[in-house]
All heavy atoms as an XYZ file, in Angstrom:
991
protein
N       0.839     -1.169      0.000
C       0.000      0.000      0.000
C       0.888      1.237      0.000
O       1.813      1.354      0.790
C      -0.880     -0.019      1.265
C      -1.691      1.239      1.448
S      -2.212      1.497      3.157
C      -0.757      2.209      3.852
N       0.589      2.129     -0.917
C       1.335      3.379     -0.969
C       0.431      4.462     -1.549
O      -0.218      4.259     -2.564
C       2.643      3.226     -1.783
C       3.457      4.507     -1.771
C       2.371      2.763     -3.183
C       4.859      4.350     -2.319
N       0.357      5.579     -0.839
C      -0.373      6.750     -1.309
C       0.622      7.897     -1.330
O       1.272      8.160     -0.321
C      -1.524      7.124     -0.364
C      -2.598      6.093     -0.247
C      -2.700      5.319      0.895
C      -3.520      5.905     -1.266
C      -3.709      4.376      1.021
C      -4.523      4.962     -1.153
C      -4.620      4.195     -0.004
N       0.715      8.579     -2.464
C       1.613      9.727     -2.576
C       0.840     10.880     -3.188
O       0.261     10.746     -4.271
C       2.857      9.404     -3.427
C       3.611      8.207     -2.843
C       3.772     10.625     -3.524
C       4.777      7.733     -3.697
N       0.829     12.005     -2.506
C       0.160     13.211     -2.979
C       0.861     13.707     -4.242
O       2.085     13.607     -4.362
C       0.234     14.264     -1.862
C      -0.557     15.501     -2.189
O      -0.005     16.366     -2.899
O      -1.701     15.611     -1.730
N       0.093     14.285     -5.161
C       0.679     14.748     -6.422
C       1.562     15.984     -6.269
O       2.206     16.394     -7.230
C      -0.412     14.983     -7.468
C      -1.415     16.030     -7.057
O      -1.252     16.728     -6.055
N      -2.484     16.153     -7.820
N       1.644     16.563     -5.071
C       2.531     17.714     -4.838
C       3.969     17.295     -4.536
O       4.861     18.139     -4.464
C       2.009     18.573     -3.698
C       0.664     19.242     -3.994
C       0.109     19.907     -2.776
N      -0.322     18.850     -1.845
C      -0.734     19.055     -0.618
N      -0.756     20.254     -0.116
N      -1.123     18.052      0.147
N       4.201     16.007     -4.349
C       5.547     15.520     -4.025
C       6.377     15.484     -5.311
O       5.946     14.912     -6.319
C       5.484     14.115     -3.382
C       6.880     13.579     -3.112
C       4.657     14.159     -2.098
N       7.570     16.090     -5.298
C       8.416     16.093     -6.495
C       8.814     14.669     -6.926
O       8.948     13.772     -6.100
C       9.663     16.880     -6.070
C       9.357     17.492     -4.764
C       8.194     16.787     -4.175
N       9.017     14.509     -8.205
C       9.321     13.200     -8.796
C      10.512     12.520     -8.130
O      10.472     11.319     -7.876
C       9.593     13.357    -10.308
O       8.473     14.027    -10.891
C       9.780     12.019    -10.975
N      11.564     13.284     -7.826
C      12.741     12.663     -7.213
C      12.414     12.067     -5.843
O      12.933     11.014     -5.474
C      13.910     13.652     -7.114
C      13.610     14.836     -6.218
O      12.553     15.467     -6.315
N      14.538     15.158     -5.348
N      11.525     12.715     -5.084
C      11.140     12.180     -3.779
C      10.118     11.053     -3.910
O      10.089     10.142     -3.089
C      10.605     13.283     -2.874
C      11.638     14.320     -2.432
C      11.003     15.371     -1.542
C      12.820     13.668     -1.738
N       9.292     11.094     -4.960
C       8.369      9.983     -5.220
C       9.183      8.707     -5.397
O       8.861      7.656     -4.838
C       7.485     10.247     -6.459
C       6.757      8.982     -6.900
C       6.487     11.363     -6.177
N      10.278      8.797     -6.154
C      11.145      7.636     -6.355
C      11.724      7.113     -5.052
O      11.754      5.900     -4.814
N      12.165      8.010     -4.180
C      12.711      7.609     -2.876
C      11.624      6.907     -2.053
O      11.860      5.848     -1.474
C      13.267      8.824     -2.098
C      13.601      8.459     -0.664
C      14.486      9.397     -2.803
N      10.436      7.502     -2.012
C       9.337      6.919     -1.234
C       8.963      5.539     -1.781
O       8.736      4.602     -1.010
C       8.131      7.888     -1.211
C       8.492      9.142     -0.405
C       6.887      7.201     -0.645
C       7.521     10.298     -0.568
N       8.936      5.397     -3.083
C       8.625      4.093     -3.688
C       9.698      3.062     -3.352
O       9.380      1.903     -3.080
C       8.462      4.225     -5.199
C       7.201      4.960     -5.577
C       7.113      5.271     -7.062
O       8.134      5.425     -7.746
N       5.898      5.377     -7.560
N      10.948      3.485     -3.345
C      12.023      2.546     -2.993
C      11.946      2.149     -1.516
O      12.194      0.994     -1.175
C      13.393      3.141     -3.341
C      13.649      3.191     -4.841
C      15.083      3.527     -5.189
N      15.530      4.837     -4.760
C      15.290      5.978     -5.406
N      14.565      5.984     -6.508
N      15.771      7.124     -4.948
N      11.582      3.094     -0.647
C      11.396      2.754      0.769
C      10.305      1.692      0.898
O      10.454      0.721      1.636
C      11.025      4.005      1.601
C      12.212      4.964      1.691
C      10.563      3.601      3.005
C      11.860      6.330      2.255
N       9.206      1.879      0.164
C       8.083      0.929      0.232
C       8.500     -0.473     -0.189
O       7.903     -1.456      0.251
C       6.924      1.418     -0.632
N       9.533     -0.584     -0.995
C      10.009     -1.889     -1.447
C      11.004     -2.550     -0.511
O      11.391     -3.702     -0.721
N      11.422     -1.840      0.536
C      12.399     -2.380      1.486
C      11.710     -3.222      2.552
O      10.517     -3.089      2.798
C      13.166     -1.243      2.166
C      13.969     -0.370      1.232
C      15.046     -1.146      0.519
O      15.871     -1.802      1.151
N      15.027     -1.089     -0.803
N      12.491     -4.067      3.212
C      11.997     -4.858      4.336
C      12.649     -4.341      5.610
O      13.863     -4.177      5.661
C      12.316     -6.353      4.144
O      11.683     -6.798      2.935
C      11.819     -7.183      5.305
N      11.816     -4.075      6.611
C      12.280     -3.544      7.887
C      11.845     -4.462      9.018
O      10.981     -5.312      8.846
C      11.707     -2.138      8.122
C      12.181     -1.121      7.125
C      11.422     -0.808      6.011
C      13.392     -0.476      7.291
C      11.852      0.121      5.081
C      13.838      0.459      6.374
C      13.060      0.757      5.264
N      12.402     -4.255     10.179
C      12.009     -4.990     11.380
C      10.544     -4.701     11.695
O      10.043     -3.614     11.415
C      12.885     -4.545     12.555
O      12.399     -5.083     13.759
N       9.864     -5.654     12.302
C       8.466     -5.437     12.669
C       8.331     -4.595     13.944
O       7.243     -4.199     14.309
C       7.738     -6.770     12.842
O       8.306     -7.498     13.904
N       9.429     -4.300     14.609
C       9.436     -3.451     15.805
C       9.706     -2.012     15.365
O      10.723     -1.735     14.710
C      10.520     -3.929     16.773
C      10.572     -3.159     18.039
N      11.322     -2.010     18.165
C       9.954     -3.352     19.222
C      11.177     -1.535     19.377
N      10.350     -2.333     20.048
N       8.805     -1.084     15.710
C       8.908      0.301     15.239
C      10.238      0.955     15.598
O      10.813      1.685     14.798
C       7.737      1.125     15.766
N      10.746      0.709     16.802
C      12.008      1.305     17.219
C      13.174      0.859     16.356
O      14.005      1.671     15.943
N      13.233     -0.435     16.062
C      14.301     -0.942     15.197
C      14.114     -0.463     13.769
O      15.077     -0.071     13.101
C      14.341     -2.474     15.245
C      14.905     -3.033     16.531
C      14.934     -4.541     16.511
C      16.177     -5.013     15.791
N      16.330     -6.479     15.859
N      12.870     -0.480     13.280
C      12.586     -0.048     11.906
C      12.975      1.414     11.711
O      13.475      1.797     10.650
C      11.115     -0.265     11.588
N      12.780      2.217     12.734
C      13.146      3.635     12.722
C      14.631      3.787     12.344
O      14.981      4.546     11.444
C      12.843      4.172     14.122
C      13.375      5.516     14.442
N      12.563      6.568     14.752
C      14.634      5.985     14.544
C      13.293      7.627     15.023
N      14.552      7.292     14.905
N      15.497      3.054     13.026
C      16.932      3.158     12.758
C      17.327      2.492     11.445
O      18.253      2.949     10.766
C      17.741      2.635     13.949
C      17.629      3.589     15.106
C      16.785      3.321     16.182
C      18.301      4.814     15.095
C      16.634      4.231     17.221
C      18.158      5.722     16.123
C      17.329      5.432     17.179
O      17.173      6.349     18.194
N      16.644      1.441     11.062
C      16.896      0.816      9.754
C      16.532      1.788      8.632
O      17.253      1.874      7.629
C      16.088     -0.479      9.624
C      16.550     -1.571     10.562
C      15.577     -2.727     10.692
O      14.450     -2.652     10.159
O      15.943     -3.713     11.347
N      15.453      2.540      8.810
C      15.059      3.526      7.799
C      16.075      4.665      7.727
O      16.418      5.117      6.633
C      13.656      4.058      8.092
C      13.113      5.110      7.124
C      13.177      4.634      5.674
C      11.688      5.483      7.506
N      16.581      5.099      8.861
C      17.639      6.122      8.847
C      18.840      5.621      8.055
O      19.387      6.339      7.208
C      18.056      6.517     10.283
C      16.959      7.360     10.936
C      19.388      7.271     10.289
C      17.189      7.669     12.397
N      19.251      4.399      8.312
C      20.383      3.820      7.585
C      20.104      3.815      6.078
O      20.967      4.186      5.277
C      20.653      2.400      8.093
C      21.768      1.719      7.393
N      23.095      2.023      7.613
C      21.757      0.745      6.448
C      23.848      1.275      6.826
N      23.059      0.493      6.116
N      18.900      3.418      5.696
C      18.544      3.401      4.274
C      18.586      4.812      3.681
O      19.143      5.027      2.599
C      17.152      2.773      4.063
C      16.781      2.764      2.609
C      17.292      1.795      1.762
C      15.976      3.764      2.070
C      16.998      1.819      0.406
C      15.675      3.786      0.724
C      16.189      2.811     -0.101
O      15.916      2.830     -1.445
N      18.006      5.784      4.377
C      17.987      7.156      3.872
C      19.394      7.746      3.764
O      19.688      8.491      2.816
C      17.099      8.031      4.766
C      15.599      7.750      4.652
C      14.850      8.398      5.805
C      15.064      8.240      3.317
N      20.247      7.435      4.708
C      21.634      7.904      4.614
C      22.321      7.302      3.390
O      23.105      7.976      2.719
C      22.388      7.583      5.898
C      21.945      8.482      7.049
C      22.549      8.127      8.388
O      23.052      6.984      8.560
O      22.501      8.990      9.299
N      21.993      6.072      3.061
C      22.505      5.433      1.841
C      21.990      6.170      0.595
O      22.651      6.204     -0.430
C      22.092      3.955      1.810
C      22.545      3.239      0.597
N      23.856      2.873      0.393
C      21.859      2.816     -0.490
C      23.956      2.270     -0.768
N      22.769      2.220     -1.330
N      20.818      6.788      0.710
C      20.213      7.571     -0.382
C      20.693      9.029     -0.353
O      20.098      9.891     -0.982
C      18.682      7.526     -0.279
C      18.059      6.198     -0.628
C      17.821      6.025     -2.122
O      17.708      7.038     -2.845
O      17.750      4.863     -2.549
N      21.737      9.307      0.420
C      22.391     10.620      0.502
C      21.593     11.671      1.284
O      21.752     12.869      1.064
C      22.754     11.146     -0.877
N      20.752     11.246      2.203
C      20.058     12.169      3.087
C      20.870     12.340      4.364
O      21.529     11.409      4.824
C      18.674     11.624      3.483
C      17.625     11.787      2.428
C      17.468     10.827      1.448
C      16.798     12.898      2.415
C      16.499     10.961      0.474
C      15.823     13.045      1.445
C      15.678     12.071      0.466
N      20.804     13.544      4.941
C      21.305     13.777      6.286
C      20.107     13.591      7.201
O      19.072     14.256      7.017
C      21.876     15.193      6.435
C      22.125     15.562      7.862
C      23.237     15.079      8.530
C      21.219     16.364      8.549
C      23.457     15.402      9.865
C      21.429     16.694      9.876
C      22.550     16.207     10.534
N      20.197     12.710      8.170
C      19.040     12.383      9.008
C      19.209     12.859     10.440
O      20.272     12.703     11.034
C      18.791     10.877      9.004
S      18.310     10.257      7.386
N      18.138     13.417     10.954
C      18.041     13.810     12.347
C      16.990     12.898     12.985
O      15.863     12.813     12.508
C      17.600     15.269     12.430
C      17.368     15.767     13.818
C      16.754     17.159     13.831
O      16.536     17.763     12.777
O      16.467     17.624     14.948
N      17.359     12.233     14.047
C      16.442     11.334     14.739
C      15.807     12.056     15.916
O      16.476     12.816     16.620
C      17.221     10.110     15.234
O      16.381      9.221     15.915
N      14.522     11.841     16.119
C      13.797     12.407     17.264
C      13.857     13.935     17.296
O      14.243     14.548     18.276
C      14.316     11.815     18.580
C      14.210     10.308     18.663
C      12.777      9.793     18.649
O      11.863     10.546     19.019
O      12.584      8.628     18.271
N      13.425     14.553     16.205
C      13.376     16.019     16.096
C      12.326     16.564     17.070
O      11.180     16.143     17.068
C      13.018     16.422     14.660
C      12.797     17.873     14.478
N      13.843     18.767     14.372
C      11.659     18.604     14.391
C      13.351     19.978     14.216
N      12.033     19.913     14.223
N      12.719     17.499     17.913
C      11.819     18.041     18.945
C      10.905     19.134     18.410
O      11.324     19.986     17.628
C      12.630     18.614     20.102
O      13.359     17.591     20.734
N       9.651     19.079     18.854
C       8.666     20.130     18.596
C       8.292     20.697     19.961
O       7.860     19.962     20.849
C       7.393     19.571     17.929
C       7.715     18.910     16.600
C       6.370     20.681     17.725
C       6.525     18.177     16.010
N       8.473     22.000     20.137
C       8.188     22.652     21.415
C       6.869     23.412     21.314
O       6.656     24.183     20.384
C       9.318     23.617     21.777
C      10.639     22.916     21.931
C      11.532     22.839     20.871
C      10.984     22.302     23.125
C      12.748     22.172     21.009
C      12.187     21.639     23.273
C      13.063     21.577     22.200
O      14.257     20.917     22.336
N       5.996     23.195     22.274
C       4.695     23.848     22.306
C       4.713     24.990     23.322
O       5.458     24.934     24.303
C       3.604     22.837     22.694
C       3.376     21.792     21.638
C       4.090     20.595     21.653
C       2.448     21.996     20.623
C       3.881     19.630     20.685
C       2.233     21.032     19.652
C       2.950     19.853     19.686
O       2.756     18.900     18.719
N       3.877     26.014     23.105
C       3.829     27.154     24.034
C       3.507     26.755     25.478
O       3.942     27.415     26.411
C       2.714     28.043     23.466
C       2.638     27.677     22.025
C       3.005     26.218     21.949
N       2.763     25.660     25.655
C       2.400     25.244     27.013
C       3.501     24.430     27.701
O       3.315     23.930     28.797
C       1.083     24.466     27.009
C       1.166     23.151     26.241
O       2.271     22.772     25.778
O       0.117     22.493     26.101
N       4.647     24.291     27.036
C       5.780     23.590     27.638
C       5.931     22.131     27.216
O       6.945     21.507     27.509
N       4.921     21.590     26.527
C       5.033     20.202     26.066
C       6.100     20.093     24.985
O       6.343     21.035     24.233
C       3.704     19.718     25.449
C       2.617     19.456     26.423
C       1.349     18.981     25.719
N       0.885     19.999     24.769
C       0.599     19.751     23.497
N       0.708     18.551     22.989
N       0.185     20.735     22.706
N       6.705     18.922     24.922
C       7.670     18.617     23.866
C       7.275     17.270     23.260
O       7.040     16.306     23.980
C       9.112     18.527     24.416
C      10.091     18.165     23.316
C       9.511     19.820     25.092
N       7.163     17.230     21.945
C       6.927     15.978     21.230
C       8.036     15.813     20.211
O       8.784     16.756     19.935
C       5.547     15.979     20.561
C       4.420     15.952     21.562
C       3.061     15.769     20.902
O       2.925     16.037     19.695
O       2.140     15.353     21.618
N       8.130     14.626     19.645
C       9.221     14.368     18.710
C       8.720     13.732     17.418
O       7.828     12.896     17.445
C      10.251     13.467     19.367
C      11.010     14.194     20.462
C      12.012     13.325     21.183
N      12.802     14.093     22.116
C      12.356     14.623     23.249
N      11.112     14.462     23.598
N      13.140     15.308     24.032
N       9.346     14.153     16.325
C       9.137     13.543     15.016
C      10.239     12.497     14.872
O      11.415     12.785     15.128
C       9.243     14.586     13.880
C       8.194     15.680     14.045
C       9.154     13.917     12.511
C       6.766     15.233     13.878
N       9.884     11.294     14.433
C      10.861     10.202     14.365
C      12.091     10.551     13.537
O      13.217     10.403     14.000
C      10.214      8.930     13.803
C       9.225      8.309     14.763
O       9.327      8.549     15.980
O       8.341      7.573     14.281
N      11.876     11.000     12.308
C      13.012     11.247     11.411
C      12.775     12.520     10.604
O      11.705     12.711     10.029
C      13.206     10.072     10.418
C      13.421      8.755     11.166
C      14.358     10.358      9.455
C      13.326      7.520     10.277
N      13.802     13.356     10.545
C      13.837     14.488      9.625
C      14.999     14.210      8.689
O      16.164     14.212      9.115
C      14.049     15.801     10.371
C      12.937     16.152     11.348
S      11.403     16.616     10.565
C      11.769     18.297     10.108
N      14.687     13.916      7.427
C      15.711     13.554      6.436
C      15.880     14.718      5.463
O      14.936     15.087      4.754
C      15.297     12.278      5.711
N      17.079     15.297      5.401
C      17.382     16.478      4.599
C      18.255     16.105      3.395
O      19.244     15.380      3.545
C      18.175     17.498      5.431
C      17.521     17.863      6.721
N      16.828     19.035      6.879
C      17.446     17.227      7.916
C      16.357     19.105      8.117
N      16.729     18.021      8.766
N      17.891     16.645      2.228
C      18.734     16.475      1.042
C      18.378     17.551      0.017
O      17.225     17.684     -0.360
C      18.545     15.085      0.425
C      19.449     14.834     -0.779
C      19.314     13.440     -1.314
N      18.087     13.355     -2.118
C      17.667     12.266     -2.720
N      18.331     11.135     -2.602
N      16.559     12.273     -3.426
N      19.360     18.280     -0.428
C      19.191     19.278     -1.493
C      18.031     20.241     -1.246
O      17.254     20.538     -2.157
C      19.011     18.586     -2.853
C      20.205     17.731     -3.238
O      21.334     18.067     -2.824
O      20.012     16.720     -3.944
N      17.907     20.726     -0.016
C      16.880     21.703      0.300
C      15.485     21.123      0.496
O      14.532     21.871      0.691
N      15.367     19.820      0.432
C      14.077     19.162      0.663
C      14.164     18.356      1.952
O      15.223     17.863      2.318
C      13.723     18.242     -0.509
C      13.522     19.016     -1.787
C      13.359     18.127     -3.002
O      14.077     17.113     -3.112
O      12.512     18.457     -3.837
N      13.032     18.257      2.636
C      12.988     17.556      3.922
C      11.831     16.563      3.915
O      10.696     16.927      3.600
C      12.790     18.533      5.094
C      13.890     19.597      5.111
C      12.742     17.776      6.426
C      13.598     20.760      6.041
N      12.144     15.331      4.282
C      11.117     14.333      4.542
C      10.962     14.256      6.053
O      11.915     13.894      6.757
C      11.518     12.960      3.995
C      11.598     12.808      2.484
C      12.101     11.411      2.124
C      10.244     13.070      1.847
N       9.797     14.633      6.559
C       9.475     14.493      7.981
C       8.714     13.179      8.093
O       7.641     13.032      7.511
C       8.624     15.656      8.454
N       9.284     12.213      8.818
C       8.751     10.849      8.796
C       8.399     10.360     10.194
O       9.206     10.459     11.120
C       9.782      9.883      8.174
C      10.181     10.357      6.774
C       9.245      8.455      8.153
C      11.364      9.607      6.179
N       7.207      9.800     10.310
C       6.794      9.078     11.503
C       6.735      7.599     11.131
O       6.156      7.240     10.099
C       5.411      9.530     11.974
C       5.413     10.830     12.739
C       5.973     10.678     14.135
O       5.342     10.036     14.975
O       7.074     11.208     14.380
N       7.349      6.745     11.944
C       7.325      5.298     11.736
C       6.396      4.714     12.804
O       6.656      4.862     13.988
C       8.738      4.680     11.867
C       8.694      3.173     11.686
C       9.699      5.330     10.875
N       5.326      4.079     12.358
C       4.325      3.547     13.287
C       3.976      2.098     12.959
O       3.975      1.711     11.788
C       3.029      4.356     13.218
C       3.169      5.754     13.767
O       3.946      5.939     14.724
O       2.497      6.664     13.254
N       3.662      1.348     13.988
C       3.176     -0.009     13.761
C       1.844      0.059     13.008
O       1.646     -0.644     12.025
C       3.004     -0.751     15.078
N       0.948      0.931     13.461
C      -0.360      1.130     12.832
C      -0.639      2.626     12.751
O      -0.032      3.421     13.460
C      -1.449      0.435     13.634
C      -1.353     -1.071     13.504
C      -2.428     -1.807     14.271
N      -2.431     -3.221     13.989
C      -1.464     -4.080     14.287
N      -0.364     -3.651     14.852
N      -1.570     -5.357     13.996
N      -1.582      2.998     11.911
C      -1.934      4.406     11.715
C      -2.376      5.035     13.035
O      -3.200      4.479     13.756
C      -3.061      4.480     10.684
C      -3.367      5.854     10.227
S      -1.984      6.508      9.292
C      -2.572      8.153      9.048
N      -1.775      6.215     13.351
C      -2.097      6.919     14.590
C      -2.424      8.378     14.284
O      -1.654      9.058     13.608
C      -0.904      6.894     15.550
C      -0.511      5.540     16.045
C       0.690      5.680     16.970
C       1.180      4.346     17.464
N       2.396      4.507     18.271
N      -3.531      8.851     14.824
C      -3.875     10.268     14.676
C      -2.823     11.158     15.318
O      -2.568     12.266     14.855
C      -5.244     10.562     15.284
C      -6.365     10.046     14.419
O      -6.221      9.944     13.207
N      -7.479      9.719     15.041
N      -2.202     10.665     16.377
C      -1.168     11.430     17.074
C       0.001     11.757     16.129
O       0.535     12.865     16.151
C      -0.682     10.622     18.271
C       0.237     11.350     19.195
C       0.545     10.474     20.402
C       1.330     11.233     21.429
N       1.593     10.443     22.631
N       0.376     10.812     15.297
C       1.465     11.043     14.349
C       1.077     12.087     13.308
O       1.879     12.939     12.937
C       1.861      9.734     13.654
O       2.476      8.878     14.578
N      -0.158     12.021     12.832
C      -0.645     13.008     11.864
C      -0.582     14.398     12.503
O      -0.065     15.342     11.901
C      -2.083     12.677     11.402
C      -2.651     13.803     10.546
C      -2.109     11.353     10.647
N      -1.070     14.527     13.715
C      -1.076     15.824     14.401
C       0.336     16.359     14.600
O       0.586     17.560     14.433
C      -1.797     15.718     15.737
C      -3.290     15.555     15.587
C      -3.969     15.375     16.920
C      -5.463     15.135     16.727
N      -6.149     14.879     17.991
N       1.268     15.485     14.954
C       2.671     15.926     15.126
C       3.229     16.457     13.809
O       3.845     17.528     13.782
C       3.541     14.753     15.568
C       3.521     14.484     17.006
C       4.546     13.413     17.333
N       4.277     12.880     18.632
C       4.337     11.596     18.949
N       4.701     10.714     18.045
N       4.081     11.200     20.162
N       3.030     15.692     12.755
C       3.563     16.106     11.455
C       2.965     17.431     10.991
O       3.651     18.252     10.385
C       3.332     15.018     10.407
C       4.196     13.772     10.542
C       3.711     12.664      9.618
C       5.661     14.088     10.272
N       1.698     17.643     11.279
C       1.040     18.877     10.850
C       1.560     20.106     11.587
O       1.318     21.234     11.148
C      -0.478     18.754     11.017
C      -1.141     17.746     10.072
C      -2.627     17.652     10.373
C      -0.884     18.082      8.618
N       2.299     19.919     12.678
C       2.902     21.044     13.398
C       4.082     21.627     12.621
O       4.490     22.760     12.871
C       3.370     20.616     14.792
C       2.260     20.183     15.709
C       1.224     21.275     15.912
O       1.557     22.414     16.213
N      -0.031     20.927     15.713
N       4.622     20.852     11.703
C       5.788     21.291     10.935
C       5.352     22.054      9.697
O       4.414     21.649      9.008
C       6.615     20.074     10.509
C       7.139     19.196     11.637
C       7.757     17.940     11.065
C       8.142     19.957     12.475
N       6.053     23.136      9.420
C       5.749     23.949      8.249
C       7.047     24.328      7.561
O       8.110     24.307      8.157
C       5.003     25.220      8.653
C       3.648     24.973      9.261
C       2.944     26.261      9.648
O       3.535     27.351      9.465
O       1.822     26.171     10.135
N       6.927     24.682      6.295
C       8.089     25.176      5.574
C       8.115     24.692      4.139
O       7.555     23.649      3.813
N       8.749     25.481      3.312
C       8.913     25.092      1.920
C       9.854     23.907      1.811
O      10.806     23.782      2.581
N       9.561     23.023      0.904
C      10.408     21.851      0.701
C      10.232     20.779      1.751
O      11.022     19.843      1.824
N       9.184     20.891      2.585
C       8.913     19.918      3.647
C       7.790     18.992      3.196
O       6.731     19.454      2.771
C       8.493     20.629      4.929
C       8.046     19.731      6.068
C       9.253     19.097      6.744
C       7.235     20.512      7.076
N       8.035     17.692      3.311
C       7.044     16.689      2.926
C       6.828     15.735      4.093
O       7.777     15.176      4.629
C       7.504     15.950      1.660
C       7.676     16.932      0.532
C       8.920     17.500      0.271
C       6.584     17.342     -0.211
C       9.073     18.444     -0.728
C       6.731     18.294     -1.218
C       7.971     18.836     -1.466
O       8.114     19.788     -2.452
N       5.570     15.577      4.495
C       5.193     14.775      5.658
C       4.841     13.358      5.225
O       3.950     13.171      4.402
C       4.004     15.430      6.364
C       4.285     16.836      6.838
C       3.002     17.488      7.372
N       3.181     18.921      7.522
C       2.805     19.806      6.607
N       2.219     19.425      5.504
N       3.014     21.091      6.823
N       5.520     12.377      5.841
C       5.387     10.977      5.432
C       5.129     10.100      6.657
O       5.762     10.280      7.700
C       6.673     10.493      4.721
C       6.565      9.037      4.324
C       6.988     11.377      3.516
N       4.222      9.140      6.504
C       3.984      8.142      7.547
C       4.323      6.780      6.968
O       3.837      6.409      5.905
C       2.532      8.169      8.049
C       2.233      9.529      8.687
C       2.290      7.022      9.039
C       0.794      9.716      9.112
N       5.195      6.065      7.681
C       5.588      4.703      7.298
C       4.911      3.742      8.266
O       5.116      3.829      9.479
C       7.124      4.535      7.353
C       7.519      3.097      7.086
C       7.797      5.481      6.358
N       4.097      2.843      7.719
C       3.377      1.862      8.527
C       4.041      0.493      8.421
O       4.415      0.065      7.337
C       1.917      1.737      8.060
C       1.070      2.994      8.155
C      -0.307      2.744      7.553
C       0.954      3.454      9.591
N       4.158     -0.171      9.565
C       4.722     -1.519      9.589
C       3.631     -2.577      9.518
O       3.855     -3.678      9.022
C       5.548     -1.718     10.862
C       6.658     -0.693     11.080
C       7.342     -0.940     12.415
C       7.656     -0.709      9.939
N       2.465     -2.257     10.032
C       1.305     -3.157     10.038
C       0.074     -2.307      9.761
O       0.132     -1.090      9.786
C       1.153     -3.850     11.402
C       2.407     -4.484     11.893
N       2.895     -5.665     11.387
C       3.301     -4.091     12.827
C       4.024     -5.975     12.004
N       4.294     -5.029     12.884
N      -1.038     -2.923      9.566
C      -2.271     -2.174      9.365
C      -2.318     -1.509      8.005
O      -1.393     -1.627      7.199
N      -3.422     -0.822      7.763
C      -3.615     -0.159      6.476
C      -4.234      1.209      6.690
O      -4.577      1.591      7.794
C      -4.543     -0.983      5.559
O      -5.809     -1.118      6.198
C      -3.970     -2.337      5.241
N      -4.397      1.893      5.600
C      -5.011      3.208      5.584
C      -5.738      3.319      4.252
O      -5.237      2.833      3.235
C      -3.929      4.268      5.720
S      -4.537      5.935      5.707
N      -6.896      3.940      4.225
C      -7.662      4.013      2.979
C      -7.449      5.312      2.203
O      -7.820      5.402      1.049
C      -9.152      3.814      3.266
O      -9.600      4.806      4.165
N      -6.851      6.315      2.853
C      -6.616      7.592      2.172
C      -5.537      8.380      2.916
O      -5.209      8.076      4.057
C      -7.894      8.411      2.100
C      -8.414      8.823      3.449
C      -9.652      9.706      3.385
N     -10.087     10.060      4.720
C      -9.523     10.982      5.490
N      -8.493     11.655      5.049
N      -9.971     11.234      6.696
N      -5.040      9.406      2.251
C      -4.046     10.282      2.875
C      -4.784     11.347      3.688
O      -5.624     12.062      3.139
C      -3.174     10.993      1.823
C      -2.434     10.005      0.946
C      -2.188     11.929      2.491
C      -1.636     10.650     -0.170
N      -4.481     11.477      4.976
C      -5.094     12.560      5.765
C      -4.670     13.926      5.219
O      -3.577     14.079      4.661
C      -4.526     12.344      7.167
C      -4.090     10.923      7.199
C      -3.653     10.607      5.798
N      -5.519     14.905      5.380
C      -5.231     16.270      4.935
C      -3.892     16.736      5.504
O      -3.634     16.593      6.696
C      -6.352     17.211      5.414
C      -6.216     18.631      4.921
C      -6.431     18.771      3.433
O      -7.238     18.004      2.863
O      -5.780     19.648      2.850
N      -3.023     17.278      4.640
C      -1.741     17.808      5.070
C      -0.596     16.806      5.082
O       0.553     17.180      5.262
N      -0.901     15.527      4.882
C       0.139     14.498      4.806
C       0.432     14.258      3.332
O      -0.479     14.239      2.498
C      -0.327     13.190      5.502
C      -0.663     13.463      6.974
C       0.725     12.095      5.367
C       0.479     13.991      7.820
N       1.698     14.090      2.989
C       2.086     13.956      1.588
C       2.205     12.514      1.115
O       2.070     12.250     -0.074
C       3.400     14.695      1.337
C       3.271     16.159      1.567
N       3.655     16.758      2.750
C       2.764     17.142      0.793
C       3.412     18.054      2.679
N       2.863     18.315      1.505
N       2.479     11.586      2.037
C       2.597     10.179      1.628
C       2.389      9.258      2.832
O       2.775      9.592      3.946
C       3.962      9.904      1.006
N       1.757      8.140      2.543
C       1.622      7.053      3.522
C       2.018      5.791      2.797
O       1.559      5.535      1.675
C       0.187      6.930      4.063
C      -0.200      8.170      4.850
C       0.065      5.682      4.942
C      -1.590      8.126      5.409
N       2.879      5.004      3.433
C       3.274      3.752      2.806
C       3.387      2.654      3.842
O       3.665      2.918      4.999
C       4.588      3.902      2.055
C       5.780      4.415      2.850
C       7.017      3.679      2.434
C       5.953      5.895      2.571
N       3.103      1.484      3.387
C       3.278      0.305      4.237
C       4.472     -0.442      3.688
O       4.555     -0.722      2.502
C       2.031     -0.577      4.201
C       2.286     -1.925      4.831
C       1.270     -2.278      5.855
N       1.637     -3.561      6.446
C       0.849     -4.610      6.466
N      -0.351     -4.550      5.941
N       1.251     -5.713      7.020
N       5.411     -0.740      4.564
C       6.619     -1.438      4.159
C       6.516     -2.927      4.504
O       5.662     -3.328      5.276
C       7.874     -0.830      4.827
C       8.089      0.606      4.355
C       7.789     -0.884      6.330
N       7.410     -3.690      3.925
C       7.516     -5.116      4.257
C       8.225     -5.242      5.598
O       9.145     -4.475      5.896
C       8.323     -5.841      3.187
C       7.711     -5.689      1.818
O       6.523     -5.928      1.633
N       8.504     -5.261      0.846
N       7.814     -6.202      6.400
C       8.464     -6.429      7.686
C       8.895     -7.894      7.797
O       8.330     -8.772      7.151
C       7.554     -6.069      8.898
C       7.266     -4.589      8.919
C       6.276     -6.864      8.879
N       9.932     -8.105      8.616
C      10.375     -9.489      8.862
C      10.271     -9.821     10.323
O      10.015     -9.023     11.158
C      11.798     -9.700      8.350
C      12.818     -8.767      8.981
O      12.578     -8.140     10.012
N      13.952     -8.640      8.341
């Protein structure tokens, strides 16, 4: 399963499609680091656990911020689709920023508003 919004540039569509073809651990924590390793192989600079600070003092984290050539993939890696991940990603703004959810299990029938891609990867 893969949904990609038509606003995503062709070069990033290719990266997202290649991610969807990879096999990752079925544990979200391990898959998170395996995906970072894969993205670094694709020439991205990756930041793990990017902090989002809220005015009320709360801090949440985005799993992966992958930077390459002025474009950013903000990625949440989840076992199953979570509204919490969508809300976190929607806190991020900026040109060249694309919000992606990688699912290890479960499915999704459509892309939530403001999310650029959802994909389900193979797990072992």
